[in-house]
C-alpha positions in Angstrom: -52.1 -17.7 32.3 -53.6 -18.2 28.9 -56.1 -21.0 28.0 -54.6 -24.3 26.7 -54.1 -24.6 23.0 -54.8 -27.6 20.9 -51.8 -29.5 19.4 -50.4 -27.9 16.3 -51.8 -24.4 17.1 -49.4 -21.9 15.6 -50.5 -18.9 17.7 -48.0 -17.4 20.1 -48.5 -17.8 23.8 -49.7 -14.8 25.7 -47.1 -13.6 28.2 -48.0 -14.1 31.8 -46.4 -10.9 32.8 -46.0 -7.9 30.5 -42.5 -6.6 30.0 -40.6 -9.8 31.0 -37.5 -10.2 29.0 -34.6 -12.6 28.4 -36.2 -15.7 29.8 -37.2 -14.3 33.2 -40.3 -15.8 34.9 -43.4 -14.8 33.0 -41.7 -14.1 29.7 -43.5 -15.2 26.6 -42.1 -16.8 23.5 -42.8 -13.6 21.5 -40.6 -11.6 23.8 -37.7 -14.0 23.9 -37.6 -14.4 20.1 -37.1 -11.1 18.2 -38.3 -12.7 15.0 -41.9 -13.2 16.5 -44.2 -10.3 15.8 -47.0 -9.7 18.3 -50.5 -8.6 17.3 -50.3 -5.6 19.6 -46.6 -4.5 19.8 -47.4 -1.5 22.0 -49.1 -3.7 24.6 -52.6 -3.2 26.2 -54.2 0.2 26.0 -53.8 2.3 29.1 -56.8 2.6 31.3 -58.4 -0.7 30.1 -59.6 -2.8 33.0 -57.9 -6.1 33.6 -59.7 -9.4 33.3 -62.3 -9.8 36.0 -61.8 -6.4 37.5 -64.6 -4.0 38.3 -68.4 -4.3 38.1 -69.9 -4.7 34.7 -66.7 -5.6 32.9 -66.9 -8.4 30.5 -64.5 -11.2 31.1 -62.2 -11.7 28.1 -60.5 -14.8 26.8 -56.9 -15.0 25.7 -55.8 -12.2 23.3 -55.8 -13.3 19.6 -52.5 -12.8 17.9 -51.4 -13.2 14.3 -50.2 -16.7 13.2 -46.4 -17.1 13.4 -44.5 -17.3 10.3 -40.7 -17.2 10.2 -39.1 -14.3 8.3 -38.5 -15.2 4.7 -35.4 -14.1 2.8 -35.7 -13.4 -0.9 -33.0 -12.6 -3.4 -33.6 -8.9 -4.2 -31.6 -6.1 -5.7 -31.1 -4.7 -2.2 -29.5 -6.1 0.9 -31.8 -7.8 3.4 -31.6 -6.3 6.8 -31.9 -8.5 9.9 -31.9 -7.9 13.7 -28.5 -7.7 15.3 -27.4 -11.2 16.1 -26.1 -12.6 19.4 -23.5 -15.3 19.8 -25.2 -18.7 20.0 -24.0 -22.1 21.2 -24.9 -23.9 18.0 -22.1 -26.2 16.8 -19.7 -24.7 14.4 -17.2 -27.6 14.0 -19.4 -29.9 12.0 -17.9 -32.2 9.3 -18.5 -29.9 6.3 -16.9 -26.9 8.1 -13.9 -29.0 9.2 -13.4 -30.3 5.6 -13.5 -26.7 4.3 -11.0 -25.5 6.8 -8.6 -28.5 6.3 -8.7 -28.2 2.5 -8.0 -24.5 2.7 -5.1 -25.0 5.1 -3.5 -27.6 2.8 -3.8 -25.3 -0.2 -2.2 -22.4 1.5 0.6 -24.6 3.1 1.4 -25.4 -0.6 1.4 -21.7 -1.4 3.6 -21.0 1.6 6.1 -23.5 0.3 6.9 -21.0 -2.5 7.7 -18.1 -0.2 11.3 -19.0 0.9 12.2 -20.7 -2.4 10.9 -18.1 -5.0 13.4 -15.3 -4.3 16.4 -17.6 -4.7 14.9 -19.2 -7.8 14.6 -15.8 -9.4 18.0 -14.5 -8.3 20.1 -17.7 -8.6 18.5 -20.2 -11.0 17.0 -17.6 -13.4 19.4 -14.7 -12.9 16.8 -12.1 -12.1 17.0 -8.9 -9.9 15.3 -7.9 -6.7 12.8 -5.9 -8.7 12.0 -9.1 -10.7 11.4 -10.9 -7.4 8.7 -8.4 -6.5 7.1 -8.6 -10.0 7.1 -12.5 -9.9 5.5 -12.5 -6.5 2.8 -9.9 -7.6 2.0 -11.8 -10.8 -0.2 -14.3 -9.0 -2.3 -11.5 -7.4 -2.8 -9.9 -10.9 -4.5 -13.0 -12.3 -6.5 -13.3 -9.1 -7.8 -9.8 -9.4 -8.7 -10.1 -13.1 -10.7 -13.3 -12.6 -12.5 -12.3 -9.4 -15.8 -11.2 -11.1 -16.1 -14.5 -13.0 -15.2 -16.5 -9.9 -17.9 -14.7 -7.9 -20.6 -15.4 -10.6 -19.4 -19.1 -10.9 -19.7 -19.6 -7.1 -23.2 -18.2 -6.9 -24.5 -20.0 -10.0 -22.6 -23.3 -10.1 -21.9 -23.7 -6.5 -19.0 -23.2 -4.1 -18.0 -26.9 -3.9 -17.2 -27.0 -7.7 -15.3 -23.8 -7.4 -13.2 -25.2 -4.6 -12.4 -28.4 -6.4 -11.4 -26.6 -9.6 -9.3 -24.2 -7.6 -7.2 -26.9 -6.0 -6.4 -28.5 -9.4 -5.5 -25.2 -11.0 -3.3 -24.3 -8.0 -1.4 -27.7 -8.3 -0.8 -27.0 -12.0 0.6 -23.6 -11.2 3.0 -25.1 -8.7 4.2 -27.6 -11.1 5.0 -24.7 -13.5 7.4 -23.3 -11.0 9.6 -26.3 -11.5 9.6 -26.4 -15.3 10.0 -22.6 -15.8 13.3 -21.9 -17.7 13.2 -18.1 -17.5 11.5 -15.3 -15.6 8.8 -14.9 -18.2 7.8 -18.6 -17.8 7.9 -18.3 -14.1 5.5 -15.3 -14.3 3.1 -17.4 -16.4 3.2 -20.1 -13.7 2.5 -17.5 -11.1 -0.5 -16.3 -13.1 -1.9 -19.8 -13.1 -1.2 -20.2 -9.4 -3.1 -16.9 -8.7 -6.1 -18.1 -10.6 -6.4 -21.3 -8.6 -5.6 -19.6 -5.3 -8.3 -17.0 -5.9 -10.9 -19.7 -6.7 -10.0 -21.6 -3.4 -10.2 -18.4 -1.4 -13.5 -17.2 -2.7 -15.1 -20.6 -2.4 -13.8 -21.4 1.1 -14.6 -18.0 2.5 -18.2 -18.1 1.3 -18.6 -21.8 2.4 -17.4 -20.8 5.9 -20.1 -18.2 6.2 -22.7 -20.6 4.7 -22.0 -23.2 7.3 -21.8 -20.9 10.3 -24.6 -20.9 12.9 -26.4 -17.6 13.4 -24.3 -15.2 15.4 -21.0 -17.0 14.8 -20.2 -15.9 11.3 -17.3 -13.8 12.6 -15.9 -16.7 14.5 -16.2 -19.0 11.4 -14.4 -16.4 9.3 -11.7 -16.1 11.9 -10.9 -19.8 11.8 -11.0 -19.9 8.0 -8.5 -17.1 7.7 -6.6 -18.7 10.5 -6.2 -21.7 8.1 -5.0 -19.3 5.4 -2.4 -17.5 7.5 -1.4 -20.6 9.3 -0.8 -22.4 6.0 1.2 -19.5 4.7 3.2 -19.3 7.9 4.0 -23.0 8.2 4.5 -23.5 4.4 8.0 -21.9 4.4 9.2 -24.3 7.0 7.8 -27.2 5.0 9.3 -25.8 1.9 12.8 -25.6 3.3 12.6 -29.1 4.6 11.4 -30.4 1.3 14.0 -28.4 -0.6 16.8 -30.0 1.4 16.0 -33.1 -0.6 16.0 -31.2 -3.9 14.0 -28.4 -5.5 11.8 -30.8 -7.4 10.8 -32.5 -4.2 9.5 -29.2 -2.9 7.4 -28.4 -5.9 6.0 -32.0 -6.2 5.1 -32.0 -2.5 3.3 -28.7 -2.7 1.3 -29.8 -5.7 0.4 -33.0 -4.0 -1.0 -31.1 -1.0 -3.4 -29.2 -3.4 -4.6 -32.5 -4.9 -5.3 -33.9 -1.5 -7.3 -30.8 -0.7 -9.3 -31.3 -3.9 -10.2 -34.9 -3.0 -11.4 -33.7 0.4 -13.6 -31.0 -1.2 -15.4 -33.7 -3.2 -16.9 -35.0 0.0 -18.5 -31.7 0.9 -22.3 -32.2 1.0 -24.8 -29.9 -0.8 -26.4 -27.6 1.8 -30.2 -27.2 1.5 -31.6 -24.3 -0.4 -32.8 -21.3 1.6 -36.5 -21.4 2.5 -38.3 -18.9 0.3 -41.8 -19.6 1.6 -43.0 -20.7 -1.8 -42.0 -17.4 -3.5 -39.8 -17.5 -6.5 -36.4 -15.9 -6.3 -35.9 -12.9 -8.5 -32.7 -11.9 -10.3 -30.1 -10.4 -8.1 -28.4 -7.0 -8.7 -25.5 -7.2 -6.3 -24.8 -4.2 -4.1 -21.1 -3.7 -3.7 -20.8 -0.6 -1.6 -20.0 -2.2 1.7 -17.7 -4.8 0.1 -15.8 -2.1 -1.8 -15.2 0.1 1.3 -14.3 -2.8 3.6 -12.2 -4.4 0.9 -10.2 -1.2 0.6 -9.6 -1.2 4.3 -8.5 -4.8 4.2 -6.2 -4.1 1.3 -4.5 -1.2 3.2 -4.0 -3.4 6.2 -2.6 -6.4 4.4 -0.4 -4.4 1.9 2.6 -4.4 4.2 2.1 -8.0 5.3 2.3 -9.2 1.6 5.5 -7.3 1.1 6.8 -8.7 4.4 6.3 -12.3 3.3 8.0 -11.6 0.0 11.2 -9.9 1.3 11.7 -11.1 4.8 14.1 -13.9 3.6 16.3 -11.2 1.9 16.0 -8.8 4.9 16.9 -11.5 7.3 19.9 -12.5 5.2 21.1 -8.8 5.5 20.8 -9.2 9.3 22.8 -12.4 9.2 19.8 -14.4 10.3 19.9 -17.8 8.7 16.8 -19.4 10.3 14.4 -17.4 8.1 11.7 -20.0 8.7 11.7 -19.0 12.4 10.4 -15.6 11.5 7.6 -17.1 9.4 6.7 -19.4 12.3 6.7 -16.5 14.7 4.3 -14.5 12.6 2.1 -17.6 11.9 2.1 -18.6 15.6 1.1 -15.1 16.7 -1.8 -15.0 14.2 -2.9 -18.4 15.2 -2.9 -17.5 18.9 -4.8 -14.3 18.4 -7.4 -15.9 16.3 -8.0 -18.8 18.6 -8.1 -16.7 21.7 -10.2 -13.9 20.1 -12.3 -16.0 17.7 -15.6 -14.6 19.1 -14.3 -11.0 19.7 -15.5 -9.6 16.3 -19.1 -11.0 16.9 -19.2 -9.5 20.4 -17.4 -6.1 19.9 -18.2 -5.4 16.3 -16.1 -4.6 13.2 -15.1 -1.0 14.0 -13.7 -1.6 17.5 -11.7 -4.7 16.5 -10.4 -3.3 13.2 -9.3 0.0 14.9 -7.1 -1.9 17.3 -5.8 -4.1 14.5 -4.7 -1.2 12.4 -2.9 0.4 15.3 -1.0 -2.8 16.0 0.0 -3.2 12.4 1.3 0.3 12.1 3.2 0.0 15.4 4.8 -3.3 14.3 6.1 -2.0 11.0 7.4 1.1 12.8 9.4 -1.0 15.1 10.9 -2.9 12.2 11.8 0.3 10.4 13.3 2.1 13.4 15.0 -0.8 15.1 17.0 -2.4 12.3 18.3 -5.5 14.2 17.2 -9.1 14.7 15.4 -8.3 18.0 13.7 -5.4 16.2 12.5 -7.7 13.4 11.2 -10.3 15.9 9.4 -7.8 18.2 7.9 -6.0 15.2 6.8 -9.3 13.7 4.9 -10.2 16.9 3.1 -6.8 17.1 2.3 -6.7 13.4 1.0 -10.3 13.3 -1.1 -9.6 16.4 -2.9 -6.9 14.5 -3.3 -9.0 11.4 -4.9 -11.7 13.5 -8.4 -10.2 13.7 -8.3 -7.5 11.0 -9.7 -9.4 8.1 -12.3 -11.5 10.0 -13.8 -8.3 11.5 -14.0 -6.6 8.2 -15.5 -9.7 6.6 -18.2 -9.6 9.2 -19.0 -6.0 8.2 -18.8 -6.6 4.5 -21.3 -9.5 4.5 -23.8 -8.2 7.1 -27.3 -8.1 5.7 -26.2 -9.7 2.3 -29.2 -11.0 0.2 -29.6 -14.5 -1.0 -27.8 -15.3 -4.3 -25.2 -12.5 -3.7 -22.9 -14.1 -1.1 -20.1 -15.3 -3.3 -20.0 -12.1 -5.4 -19.9 -9.9 -2.3 -17.1 -12.1 -0.9 -15.3 -12.1 -4.3 -15.4 -8.3 -4.3 -14.0 -8.1 -0.8 -11.2 -10.6 -1.3 -10.2 -8.9 -4.6 -8.6 -6.2 -2.5 -6.6 -8.7 -0.6 -5.2 -9.8 -4.0 -4.5 -6.3 -5.0 -2.5 -5.9 -1.8 -0.7 -9.1 -2.5 0.2 -7.7 -5.9 1.2 -4.2 -4.9 2.8 -5.0 -1.6 5.9 -6.9 -2.9 6.3 -4.7 -5.9 6.2 -1.4 -3.9 8.4 -2.8 -1.2 10.9 -4.1 -3.7 11.0 -0.8 -5.5 11.6 1.2 -2.2 14.1 -1.4 -1.0 16.1 -1.0 -4.3 16.0 2.8 -4.3 16.3 3.4 -0.5 16.3 0.7 2.2 14.1 -1.9 3.9 13.6 0.4 6.8 12.0 3.0 4.5 9.9 0.3 2.9 8.6 -0.7 6.4 7.7 2.9 7.2 5.6 3.0 4.0 3.8 -0.1 5.2 3.1 1.6 8.5 1.7 4.7 6.7 -0.7 2.5 4.7 -2.0 1.0 7.9 -2.5 4.5 9.4 -4.4 5.5 6.3 -6.6 2.5 6.7 -7.3 3.5 10.3 -8.4 7.0 9.2 -10.8 5.6 6.5 -12.2 3.1 9.0 -13.3 5.8 11.4 -14.9 7.6 8.4 -16.6 4.6 6.7 -17.6 2.2 9.4 -20.3 3.3 11.8 -19.6 3.2 15.5 -22.2 0.4 16.0 -21.7 -1.6 12.8 -24.2 -4.4 12.3 -23.2 -8.0 12.8 -26.4 -9.4 11.5 -26.2 -12.9 10.1 -26.5 -13.4 6.4 -29.0 -15.6 4.6 -29.4 -19.3 4.7 -26.9 -21.4 2.7 -27.3 -21.7 -1.0 -26.2 -24.8 -2.9 -22.5 -25.5 -2.6 
């Protein structure tokens, strides 16, 4: 056993027994903590006599080691690599994270209110066509895609909290525009405003969730955040139909009010501390987008069909004489919620590739069931299977896209990744509407299954078998 150290001594303890790991008896602090670097990483030289052994040997004191200094993260032009993380027991559900999840959920409940109402607004109130329905749905994603670079820069420079508050206000303005729109062109303009606000909320909330997550639980934090998104979109249609029963204006006013409440909650988010740089100045960041572009493409292919499903399932259900359209949305939302709650830590434990591979397979199978079994039971069964795949697809890909991200780059990396989700939201309804007009909904669902299979092929090519789940840097100002 090493000699006693005076208080405040920063030297690492010498292990009582070499090779002890994982907290077994005799393990030293430098062996349990991978961040600690020992003076002699290869251990004692072979053949050297132990302390007190043999005649003529000089008794040695405790081995001297280098002073401990925690690893420092600096903003650089390249990503910072860290050791693979393990799931920890640090608390995730602290007040700032809860506020972020609740505010995000309220905004996307408001967005979900538009889903069952918008097709009938276009067809009945404004006299549009099914193709116009797809274009109106996709307009919000177009503005979200175009503004993503600016939103990523704003989040990194001005803070995620400001971005979240501004996004809720802009989203409320876009929802109010749905009520006052007198023609399809005005409705498209309102959807463009809605898309801008929705993108700001998504980028800010997704980055805040990663900022506030303990080490080794970033995948779990992302799962619950996207659970709030999908849960809001899934429950929003039921809320919208209930509000619309009291008048269309009530539905739009109620949706806008939810966004404003979310904005008020976001004002109470604290400012997280700056990352410790060890006294060294941060240098300008040149973001690296390779991982975000690849994983964003995968996420876009996986969510392409889901976006079209949300847009046209009211019309498809009407063709099947299913009047309770809200039940389909609740079924999809409930499946996503269940999968994400039960499997919240699965991406952290199994890695992005394994989880995403299973998710792509389930999505393709679900849409195949809808296409080949064109009945109400087929729609319900296919919805469960497809939504089960959607449950963990995006959280697992977020974990891969943000692994090893350098300080000052977080929001821009997340902005690039989520840009592809907006592209899928724009192209999914438009492509599905085009195929539905020229062929049938069954053919459109087959196209969605083909997109998921393409994503599976690219996943096996782009994501390594043991993808890193290393934690990102410490939180920057929100």
